[in-house]
C-alpha positions as CSV (number, residue, x, y, z in Angstrom):
1,M,0.0,0.0,0.0
2,I,1.3,3.5,-0.8
3,T,2.1,5.5,2.3
4,T,5.0,7.8,1.6
5,L,4.7,11.3,0.0
6,P,7.0,10.4,-3.0
7,E,4.9,7.4,-3.7
8,K,1.7,9.5,-3.7
9,I,3.3,12.1,-5.9
10,K,4.3,9.3,-8.4
11,V,0.7,8.1,-8.6
12,M,-0.7,11.7,-9.0
13,Q,1.9,12.5,-11.7
14,A,1.0,9.3,-13.5
15,F,-2.6,10.4,-13.5
16,E,-1.7,13.8,-14.9
17,A,0.3,12.0,-17.6
18,G,-2.8,10.1,-18.7
19,E,-2.1,6.7,-17.1
20,E,-5.0,4.8,-15.6
21,I,-5.3,4.9,-11.8
22,E,-7.1,2.4,-9.5
23,C,-8.8,3.1,-6.2
24,Y,-9.5,0.9,-3.2
25,S,-11.6,1.7,-0.1
26,A,-13.3,-0.1,2.8
27,A,-16.7,0.8,1.3
28,A,-15.8,-0.8,-2.0
29,P,-13.2,-3.5,-1.0
30,W,-11.8,-4.1,-4.5
31,W,-9.5,-2.2,-6.9
32,G,-11.5,-0.3,-9.5
33,A,-10.9,2.4,-12.0
34,A,-10.5,5.9,-10.5
35,Y,-11.6,8.2,-13.4
36,R,-11.7,11.4,-11.3
37,P,-9.7,10.6,-8.1
38,T,-10.4,12.7,-5.0
39,W,-6.9,11.9,-3.6
40,D,-8.4,11.1,-0.2
41,W,-5.4,9.2,1.1
42,H,-6.9,8.7,4.6
43,T,-9.9,6.6,3.5
44,R,-8.7,5.3,0.1
45,A,-5.7,3.8,-1.5
46,Y,-4.6,4.6,-5.0
47,R,-2.2,2.9,-7.4
48,I,-1.2,3.0,-11.1
49,K,-3.0,0.3,-13.0
50,Y,-0.8,-2.6,-13.7
51,V,-0.3,-3.2,-17.4
52,P,1.6,-6.4,-18.3
53,K,4.6,-6.0,-20.6
54,E,4.2,-7.8,-24.0
55,I,6.7,-8.9,-26.6
56,W,6.3,-10.7,-29.9
57,V,8.8,-13.3,-31.1
58,N,9.0,-15.2,-34.4
59,E,9.6,-18.9,-33.9
60,K,11.8,-20.6,-36.5
61,P,12.6,-24.3,-36.9
62,N,15.9,-23.8,-35.0
63,G,14.5,-21.7,-32.1
64,L,13.2,-18.3,-31.3
65,G,14.2,-15.1,-33.0
66,P,14.6,-11.5,-31.6
67,R,11.7,-9.8,-29.8
68,Y,9.4,-7.1,-31.2
69,A,7.1,-4.6,-29.5
70,T,4.2,-5.3,-31.8
71,R,2.8,-8.2,-33.9
72,A,3.1,-5.9,-37.0
73,E,6.8,-5.4,-36.4
74,A,7.3,-9.2,-36.0
75,D,5.3,-9.8,-39.2
76,V,7.5,-7.3,-41.2
77,A,10.7,-9.0,-39.9
78,A,9.5,-12.5,-40.4
79,S,11.3,-14.7,-42.9
80,T,9.7,-17.4,-45.0
81,D,10.8,-20.1,-42.5
82,R,8.8,-18.7,-39.6
83,V,6.8,-21.4,-37.9
84,R,4.6,-19.0,-35.9
85,C,4.5,-15.7,-34.1
86,I,4.3,-16.0,-30.3
87,L,3.0,-13.4,-27.8
88,F,4.8,-13.4,-24.4
89,R,2.9,-11.5,-21.7
90,E,4.4,-10.7,-18.3
91,V,2.6,-12.3,-15.3
92,K,2.4,-10.4,-12.0
93,E,3.0,-12.7,-9.1
């Protein structure tokens, strides 16, 4: 849970930068979207919404190729011996 001033500032700056923020409170005990946060740090908790990292990799007969940020990039770089294009998505533990 965010408790320090620098952590709170980071969340508020992320909101100003257009990132999605989530809110948690005792009245609604789950994390949900905070479209217009009130920044009531005494009764609510806020966090930057977790977005898993994703990479695309072309599989070839002899193994995996380099990684790409998008499927389109992987498709452009694909050679004729590509077996398939694989999406790897980060899992938060």
